[in-house]
C-alpha positions as CSV (number, residue, x, y, z in Angstrom):
1,M,18.7,64.6,15.4
2,I,15.5,63.4,17.2
3,A,14.0,62.4,13.8
4,A,17.0,60.3,13.0
5,R,16.8,58.4,16.3
6,I,13.0,57.8,15.8
7,T,13.7,56.5,12.3
8,A,16.5,54.3,13.5
9,A,14.2,52.9,16.2
10,V,11.2,52.2,13.9
11,L,13.1,51.2,10.8
12,P,16.5,49.8,11.9
13,D,17.5,48.6,8.4
14,W,16.1,51.4,6.3
15,D,19.5,52.4,5.0
16,S,21.2,49.0,4.8
17,P,22.8,48.1,1.5
18,R,20.3,45.3,0.9
19,R,17.3,47.6,1.4
20,V,18.8,50.4,-0.8
21,R,19.3,47.8,-3.6
22,E,15.7,46.7,-3.2
23,I,14.5,50.3,-3.6
24,S,16.8,50.8,-6.5
25,A,15.5,47.6,-8.2
26,G,11.9,48.8,-7.7
27,R,12.6,52.1,-9.5
28,L,13.9,50.4,-12.6
29,P,11.7,50.3,-15.7
30,G,10.1,46.9,-16.6
31,A,11.3,44.5,-19.3
32,H,8.7,45.8,-21.8
33,E,9.8,49.4,-21.3
34,L,13.5,48.5,-21.7
35,T,12.7,46.7,-24.9
36,E,10.9,49.8,-26.3
37,I,13.9,52.0,-25.3
38,A,16.4,49.6,-27.0
39,D,14.2,49.5,-30.1
40,M,14.0,53.3,-30.3
41,L,17.8,53.5,-30.0
42,R,18.3,50.8,-32.7
43,H,15.9,52.7,-35.0
44,A,17.7,56.0,-34.3
45,V,21.1,54.6,-35.4
46,A,19.9,52.2,-38.2
47,R,20.6,54.7,-41.1
48,A,24.1,55.4,-39.8
49,L,24.8,51.7,-39.5
50,D,23.7,51.0,-43.1
51,L,26.9,52.7,-44.4
52,P,30.0,50.6,-45.2
53,Y,32.1,52.5,-42.6
54,P,29.7,53.6,-39.8
55,D,30.6,56.2,-37.3
56,P,32.1,54.6,-34.1
57,E,29.4,56.4,-32.0
58,A,26.7,54.7,-34.0
59,V,28.3,51.3,-33.4
60,R,28.6,52.1,-29.7
61,L,25.0,53.1,-29.5
62,A,23.8,50.0,-31.3
63,A,25.9,47.9,-28.8
64,L,24.3,49.8,-26.0
65,A,20.8,49.0,-27.3
66,G,21.8,45.3,-27.3
67,Q,22.8,45.6,-23.6
68,I,19.6,47.4,-22.7
69,A,17.1,44.9,-24.1
70,P,16.5,41.8,-22.1
71,Q,18.3,38.9,-23.8
72,A,16.3,36.0,-22.4
73,G,13.7,34.7,-24.8
74,E,13.9,37.7,-27.0
75,R,12.6,37.1,-30.6
76,R,13.6,39.6,-33.2
77,R,11.5,40.3,-36.2
78,C,12.5,41.7,-39.6
79,S,12.2,45.5,-39.8
80,G,11.3,45.5,-43.5
81,P,8.0,47.2,-44.3
82,G,5.2,44.5,-44.3
83,C,7.6,41.7,-43.3
84,D,7.0,39.8,-40.1
85,R,9.6,37.1,-40.4
86,E,11.6,36.0,-37.4
87,L,15.3,36.7,-37.7
88,A,18.0,34.1,-37.2
89,A,20.8,35.1,-34.9
90,A,23.8,36.5,-36.7
91,P,26.9,34.3,-36.0
92,T,29.2,37.3,-35.5
93,G,29.1,41.1,-35.6
94,R,26.1,43.3,-35.1
95,R,22.5,42.0,-35.0
96,R,20.5,41.5,-38.1
97,V,17.8,44.0,-38.9
98,Y,16.3,42.6,-42.1
99,C,15.7,39.0,-43.2
100,G,17.4,39.5,-46.5
101,P,18.5,41.9,-49.3
102,A,14.9,42.4,-50.6
103,C,13.6,43.6,-47.3
104,R,16.6,45.9,-46.8
105,Q,16.1,47.4,-50.3
106,R,12.3,47.9,-49.7
107,A,13.1,49.6,-46.4
108,R,15.6,52.0,-48.0
109,R,13.2,52.8,-50.8
110,S,10.4,53.5,-48.4
111,R,12.5,56.1,-46.5
112,R,12.8,58.2,-49.6
């Protein structure tokens, strides 16, 4: 009880919603770390998404990866082995992973 009074006297706004949000924001990972997390998640579900009828959980996880990664100024590159082309944004549906069929085939063959 005495400690609570001392804390309230020294730090009157230590538990205000604004201060708690500031602390929470300080504990979040940075943009680079979030991008790495999203890329690992995309890589983990990529094989499941290559099928004609992917599992709904794989689609959900891919969408989650899109929400995790910062969207502003993000440039995506082809995931094909040895390819470094920048990907154009897909008009609808899920995000592109490869720049074209040749890179997709090369990636599938390299996994075997």
